[in-house]
BASETOR-388232 format. One record per atom (N, C-alpha, C): chain; residue number from 1; atom name; x, y, z. Coordinates in steps of 0.2 Angstrom, whole numbers, plus 5000, padded with zeros to 4 digits. Example, Ala and Ser with C-alpha at 12.3 -4.5 7.8 and 13.67 -1.06 7.14 Angstrom:
BEGIN
  unit  pos  site     x     y     z
     A    1     N  5066  4972  5039
     A    1    CA  5062  4978  5039
     A    1     C  5066  4984  5039
     A    2     N  5064  4989  5035
     A    2    CA  5068  4995  5036
     A    2     C  5064  5000  5039
***
This chain:
BEGIN
  unit  pos  site     x     y     z
     A    1     N  4729  5043  5537
     A    1    CA  4731  5046  5543
     A    1     C  4737  5051  5542
     A    2     N  4737  5056  5545
     A    2    CA  4743  5061  5545
     A    2     C  4747  5061  5550
     A    3     N  4754  5062  5550
     A    3    CA  4758  5062  5556
     A    3     C  4761  5070  5553
     A    4     N  4761  5075  5559
     A    4    CA  4763  5081  5558
     A    4     C  4768  5083  5563
     A    5     N  4772  5087  5561
     A    5    CA  4776  5090  5567
     A    5     C  4779  5097  5565
     A    6     N  4779  5101  5569
     A    6    CA  4782  5109  5568
     A    6     C  4789  5109  5571
     A    7     N  4793  5112  5568
     A    7    CA  4800  5112  5569
     A    7     C  4802  5119  5569
     A    8     N  4805  5122  5574
     A    8    CA  4809  5129  5574
     A    8     C  4816  5128  5572
     A    9     N  4817  5130  5567
     A    9    CA  4824  5129  5564
     A    9     C  4828  5136  5566
     A   10     N  4833  5134  5570
     A   10    CA  4837  5141  5573
     A   10     C  4841  5144  5568
     A   11     N  4841  5150  5568
     A   11    CA  4845  5154  5564
     A   11     C  4852  5153  5564
     A   12     N  4855  5154  5558
     A   12    CA  4863  5152  5558
     A   12     C  4866  5146  5559
     A   13     N  4861  5140  5557
     A   13    CA  4863  5134  5557
     A   13     C  4866  5132  5549
     A   14     N  4869  5127  5548
     A   14    CA  4872  5126  5542
     A   14     C  4871  5120  5539
     A   15     N  4872  5119  5533
     A   15    CA  4871  5113  5530
     A   15     C  4875  5107  5533
     A   16     N  4881  5108  5535
     A   16    CA  4887  5104  5538
     A   16     C  4884  5101  5545
     A   17     N  4880  5105  5547
     A   17    CA  4877  5104  5555
     A   17     C  4870  5105  5556
     A   18     N  4865  5102  5552
     A   18    CA  4859  5103  5551
     A   18     C  4856  5100  5557
     A   19     N  4849  5103  5560
     A   19    CA  4845  5100  5565
     A   19     C  4842  5094  5562
     A   20     N  4841  5090  5566
     A   20    CA  4838  5084  5566
     A   20     C  4831  5083  5570
     A   21     N  4825  5081  5567
     A   21    CA  4820  5079  5570
     A   21     C  4816  5072  5568
     A   22     N  4815  5069  5572
     A   22    CA  4813  5062  5571
     A   22     C  4805  5062  5570
     A   23     N  4802  5060  5565
     A   23    CA  4795  5059  5565
     A   23     C  4794  5051  5567
     A   24     N  4791  5049  5572
     A   24    CA  4788  5041  5573
     A   24     C  4782  5041  5570
     A   25     N  4782  5037  5565
     A   25    CA  4775  5034  5562
     A   25     C  4774  5028  5561
     A   26     N  4767  5026  5559
     A   26    CA  4765  5020  5559
     A   26     C  4767  5016  5553
     A   27     N  4767  5010  5553
     A   27    CA  4769  5006  5546
     A   27     C  4764  5008  5542
     A   28     N  4766  5008  5534
     A   28    CA  4761  5009  5529
     A   28     C  4765  5012  5524
     A   29     N  4761  5015  5520
     A   29    CA  4764  5018  5514
     A   29     C  4763  5026  5515
     A   30     N  4769  5029  5514
     A   30    CA  4769  5037  5513
     A   30     C  4766  5038  5507
     A   31     N  4760  5042  5506
     A   31    CA  4757  5044  5500
     A   31     C  4757  5051  5499
     A   32     N  4760  5055  5504
     A   32    CA  4759  5062  5503
     A   32     C  4763  5064  5508
     A   33     N  4768  5070  5505
     A   33    CA  4773  5073  5510
     A   33     C  4771  5080  5508
     A   34     N  4771  5085  5513
     A   34    CA  4768  5092  5513
     A   34     C  4774  5095  5517
     A   35     N  4778  5101  5516
     A   35    CA  4781  5105  5519
     A   35     C  4780  5112  5518
     A   36     N  4777  5115  5525
     A   36    CA  4775  5122  5525
     A   36     C  4780  5126  5527
     A   37     N  4782  5131  5523
     A   37    CA  4788  5136  5523
     A   37     C  4784  5143  5526
     A   38     N  4787  5146  5531
     A   38    CA  4783  5152  5534
     A   38     C  4785  5159  5529
     A   39     N  4780  5163  5531
     A   39    CA  4782  5171  5527
     A   39     C  4789  5172  5530
     A   40     N  4792  5177  5525
     A   40    CA  4799  5180  5526
     A   40     C  4805  5175  5527
     A   41     N  4804  5169  5526
     A   41    CA  4809  5164  5527
     A   41     C  4814  5165  5521
     A   42     N  4812  5168  5515
     A   42    CA  4816  5171  5510
     A   42     C  4820  5165  5507
     A   43     N  4818  5159  5507
     A   43    CA  4821  5154  5504
     A   43     C  4828  5151  5508
     A   44     N  4828  5154  5514
     A   44    CA  4834  5152  5518
     A   44     C  4834  5147  5523
     A   45     N  4828  5144  5522
     A   45    CA  4827  5139  5527
     A   45     C  4827  5132  5522
     A   46     N  4832  5127  5523
     A   46    CA  4832  5121  5519
     A   46     C  4830  5115  5523
     A   47     N  4827  5110  5519
     A   47    CA  4824  5105  5522
     A   47     C  4824  5099  5519
     A   48     N  4826  5093  5521
     A   48    CA  4826  5087  5518
     A   48     C  4823  5081  5522
     A   49     N  4821  5076  5519
     A   49    CA  4818  5070  5523
     A   49     C  4822  5064  5521
     A   50     N  4824  5060  5527
     A   50    CA  4828  5054  5526
     A   50     C  4824  5048  5529
     A   51     N  4826  5042  5527
     A   51    CA  4825  5036  5529
     A   51     C  4830  5032  5531
     A   52     N  4834  5033  5536
     A   52    CA  4840  5030  5537
     A   52     C  4845  5034  5531
     A   53     N  4848  5030  5528
     A   53    CA  4853  5033  5523
     A   53     C  4850  5035  5516
     A   54     N  4843  5034  5515
     A   54    CA  4840  5035  5509
     A   54     C  4837  5042  5509
     A   55     N  4838  5046  5505
     A   55    CA  4835  5053  5505
     A   55     C  4828  5053  5501
     A   56     N  4823  5052  5505
     A   56    CA  4816  5052  5502
     A   56     C  4814  5058  5499
     A   57     N  4815  5064  5502
     A   57    CA  4812  5070  5499
     A   57     C  4818  5076  5500
     A   58     N  4819  5079  5495
     A   58    CA  4819  5078  5488
     A   58     C  4823  5072  5485
     A   59     N  4822  5069  5480
     A   59    CA  4825  5063  5478
     A   59     C  4832  5064  5476
     A   60     N  4834  5069  5474
     A   60    CA  4841  5070  5473
     A   60     C  4846  5071  5478
     A   61     N  4850  5067  5478
     A   61    CA  4855  5066  5484
     A   61     C  4857  5072  5488
     A   62     N  4859  5077  5484
     A   62    CA  4863  5082  5488
     A   62     C  4857  5088  5488
     A   63     N  4852  5086  5486
     A   63    CA  4846  5092  5485
     A   63     C  4842  5094  5492
     A   64     N  4840  5100  5493
     A   64    CA  4837  5102  5498
     A   64     C  4831  5107  5496
     A   65     N  4824  5105  5499
     A   65    CA  4819  5110  5497
     A   65     C  4820  5116  5501
     A   66     N  4817  5121  5498
     A   66    CA  4818  5128  5501
     A   66     C  4813  5132  5497
     A   67     N  4809  5136  5501
     A   67    CA  4804  5140  5498
     A   67     C  4802  5146  5503
     A   68     N  4798  5151  5501
     A   68    CA  4795  5156  5504
     A   68     C  4787  5157  5505
     A   69     N  4784  5156  5510
     A   69    CA  4777  5157  5511
     A   69     C  4773  5153  5507
     A   70     N  4775  5146  5506
     A   70    CA  4772  5142  5502
     A   70     C  4771  5135  5506
     A   71     N  4768  5130  5503
     A   71    CA  4767  5124  5504
     A   71     C  4771  5119  5498
     A   72     N  4776  5115  5500
     A   72    CA  4778  5111  5494
     A   72     C  4776  5104  5495
     A   73     N  4772  5101  5491
     A   73    CA  4768  5095  5493
     A   73     C  4770  5090  5487
     A   74     N  4770  5084  5488
     A   74    CA  4772  5079  5484
     A   74     C  4768  5073  5485
     A   75     N  4765  5069  5480
     A   75    CA  4763  5062  5481
     A   75     C  4768  5057  5479
     A   76     N  4768  5052  5484
     A   76    CA  4773  5048  5485
     A   76     C  4771  5041  5485
     A   77     N  4774  5036  5485
     A   77    CA  4772  5028  5486
     A   77     C  4778  5026  5490
     A   78     N  4779  5026  5496
     A   78    CA  4785  5024  5499
     A   78     C  4783  5020  5505
     A   79     N  4785  5014  5506
     A   79    CA  4783  5009  5511
     A   79     C  4787  5010  5518
     A   80     N  4785  5011  5524
     A   80    CA  4787  5010  5531
     A   80     C  4785  5003  5533
     A   81     N  4789  5000  5536
     A   81    CA  4788  4994  5539
     A   81     C  4787  4995  5547
     A   82     N  4785  4990  5550
     A   82    CA  4783  4991  5558
     A   82     C  4790  4991  5562
     A   83     N  4795  4988  5559
     A   83    CA  4801  4989  5561
     A   83     C  4806  4995  5560
     A   84     N  4804  4998  5554
     A   84    CA  4807  5004  5551
     A   84     C  4803  5009  5549
     A   85     N  4800  5013  5554
     A   85    CA  4794  5017  5553
     A   85     C  4796  5025  5555
     A   86     N  4803  5026  5555
     A   86    CA  4804  5034  5557
     A   86     C  4808  5037  5551
     A   87     N  4805  5044  5551
     A   87    CA  4807  5048  5546
     A   87     C  4811  5053  5549
     A   88     N  4817  5055  5547
     A   88    CA  4822  5061  5550
     A   88     C  4822  5066  5546
     A   89     N  4819  5072  5548
     A   89    CA  4819  5078  5545
     A   89     C  4825  5082  5547
     A   90     N  4829  5084  5541
     A   90    CA  4835  5088  5542
     A   90     C  4832  5096  5540
     A   91     N  4836  5100  5544
     A   91    CA  4834  5107  5542
     A   91     C  4839  5111  5544
     A   92     N  4841  5117  5540
     A   92    CA  4845  5121  5543
     A   92     C  4843  5128  5540
     A   93     N  4845  5134  5544
     A   93    CA  4842  5141  5542
     A   93     C  4848  5145  5541
     A   94     N  4849  5148  5535
     A   94    CA  4855  5152  5534
     A   94     C  4853  5158  5536
     A   95     N  4848  5162  5539
     A   95    CA  4846  5168  5541
     A   95     C  4851  5169  5546
     A   96     N  4854  5175  5547
     A   96    CA  4859  5178  5552
     A   96     C  4855  5179  5558
     A   97     N  4849  5180  5559
     A   97    CA  4845  5182  5566
     A   97     C  4839  5180  5567
     A   98     N  4835  5177  5562
     A   98    CA  4828  5175  5563
     A   98     C  4828  5167  5563
     A   99     N  4823  5165  5568
     A   99    CA  4822  5158  5568
     A   99     C  4815  5157  5564
     A  100     N  4814  5151  5561
     A  100    CA  4808  5150  5557
     A  100     C  4805  5144  5559
     A  101     N  4798  5144  5560
     A  101    CA  4794  5137  5560
     A  101     C  4792  5135  5554
     A  102     N  4794  5128  5554
     A  102    CA  4791  5124  5547
     A  102     C  4787  5119  5550
     A  103     N  4783  5116  5546
     A  103    CA  4778  5111  5547
     A  103     C  4779  5105  5542
     A  104     N  4781  5100  5544
     A  104    CA  4780  5094  5540
     A  104     C  4776  5089  5541
     A  105     N  4772  5087  5535
     A  105    CA  4765  5083  5536
     A  105     C  4767  5077  5531
     A  106     N  4765  5071  5535
     A  106    CA  4766  5064  5531
     A  106     C  4760  5062  5531
     A  107     N  4757  5059  5525
     A  107    CA  4751  5055  5524
     A  107     C  4753  5047  5523
     A  108     N  4750  5044  5527
     A  108    CA  4752  5036  5528
     A  108     C  4745  5033  5528
     A  109     N  4744  5028  5523
     A  109    CA  4740  5024  5523
     A  109     C  4741  5016  5522
     A  110     N  4737  5011  5524
     A  110    CA  4739  5004  5524
     A  110     C  4739  5003  5516
     A  111     N  4743  4998  5514
     A  111    CA  4745  4996  5506
     A  111     C  4737  4995  5504
     A  112     N  4733  4991  5508
     A  112    CA  4727  4988  5506
     A  112     C  4722  4992  5504
     A  113     N  4723  5000  5506
     A  113    CA  4718  5004  5504
     A  113     C  4721  5007  5498
     A  114     N  4728  5009  5497
     A  114    CA  4731  5012  5491
     A  114     C  4732  5007  5485
     A  115     N  4732  5001  5487
     A  115    CA  4733  4996  5482
     A  115     C  4728  4989  5484
     A  116     N  4722  4990  5483
     A  116    CA  4718  4985  5485
     A  116     C  4720  4977  5482
     A  117     N  4723  4978  5476
     A  117    CA  4723  4971  5473
     A  117     C  4731  4970  5471
     A  118     N  4734  4964  5471
     A  118    CA  4740  4963  5470
     A  118     C  4741  4962  5463
     A  119     N  4746  4962  5459
     A  119    CA  4747  4961  5453
     A  119     C  4744  4954  5452
     A  120     N  4746  4949  5455
     A  120    CA  4743  4942  5453
     A  120     C  4735  4942  5453
     A  121     N  4732  4946  5457
     A  121    CA  4725  4946  5458
     A  121     C  4723  4950  5451
     A  122     N  4726  4955  5450
     A  122    CA  4724  4959  5443
     A  122     C  4725  4954  5437
     A  123     N  4730  4951  5437
     A  123    CA  4730  4946  5431
     A  123     C  4725  4941  5430
     A  124     N  4724  4937  5437
     A  124    CA  4719  4933  5436
     A  124     C  4712  4935  5435
     A  125     N  4711  4941  5437
     A  125    CA  4705  4944  5435
     A  125     C  4704  4946  5428
     A  126     N  4710  4948  5425
     A  126    CA  4710  4949  5417
     A  126     C  4709  4943  5414
     A  127     N  4712  4938  5416
     A  127    CA  4712  4931  5412
     A  127     C  4705  4929  5412
     A  128     N  4702  4929  5418
     A  128    CA  4695  4926  5419
     A  128     C  4690  4930  5414
     A  129     N  4691  4936  5413
     A  129    CA  4687  4940  5410
     A  129     C  4687  4938  5401
     A  130     N  4693  4936  5399
     A  130    CA  4693  4935  5392
     A  130     C  4691  4928  5391
     A  131     N  4690  4924  5396
     A  131    CA  4688  4916  5395
     A  131     C  4693  4912  5393
     A  132     N  4692  4905  5391
     A  132    CA  4698  4901  5390
     A  132     C  4700  4902  5383
     A  133     N  4707  4901  5381
     A  133    CA  4708  4902  5374
     A  133     C  4705  4897  5370
     A  134     N  4704  4899  5364
     A  134    CA  4701  4895  5359
     A  134     C  4694  4894  5358
     A  135     N  4689  4898  5363
     A  135    CA  4683  4896  5363
     A  135     C  4680  4903  5358
     A  136     N  4675  4902  5356
     A  136    CA  4673  4907  5352
     A  136     C  4667  4911  5354
***
């Protein structure tokens, strides 16, 4: 399933006071993140995604994603629990006069779909294929 939100990032906002948008999601694994940047944003719209104090995207703590007329997409494996399942989008727009619409898409699936076997189950299966030790 995908969770999506459109955010109008107001002109002349700053890194010190970015706009915040909360995306309430289901629990599960975030397996994909995509941010759609509009035409003519000229890399003046900056975006990052946070899970409370953890910077999810981009992963470098002081980094921001910015682009022009493109989709920035990433494969992830980040778990959200039933009690902690909101992602906050921080965005600011350095353009002096224009507001820009960005779209943030989060792909979330249950762990059982993305990782159908536990490590213990995989080891058990591997050991049973080899047969008992010492048999010819």
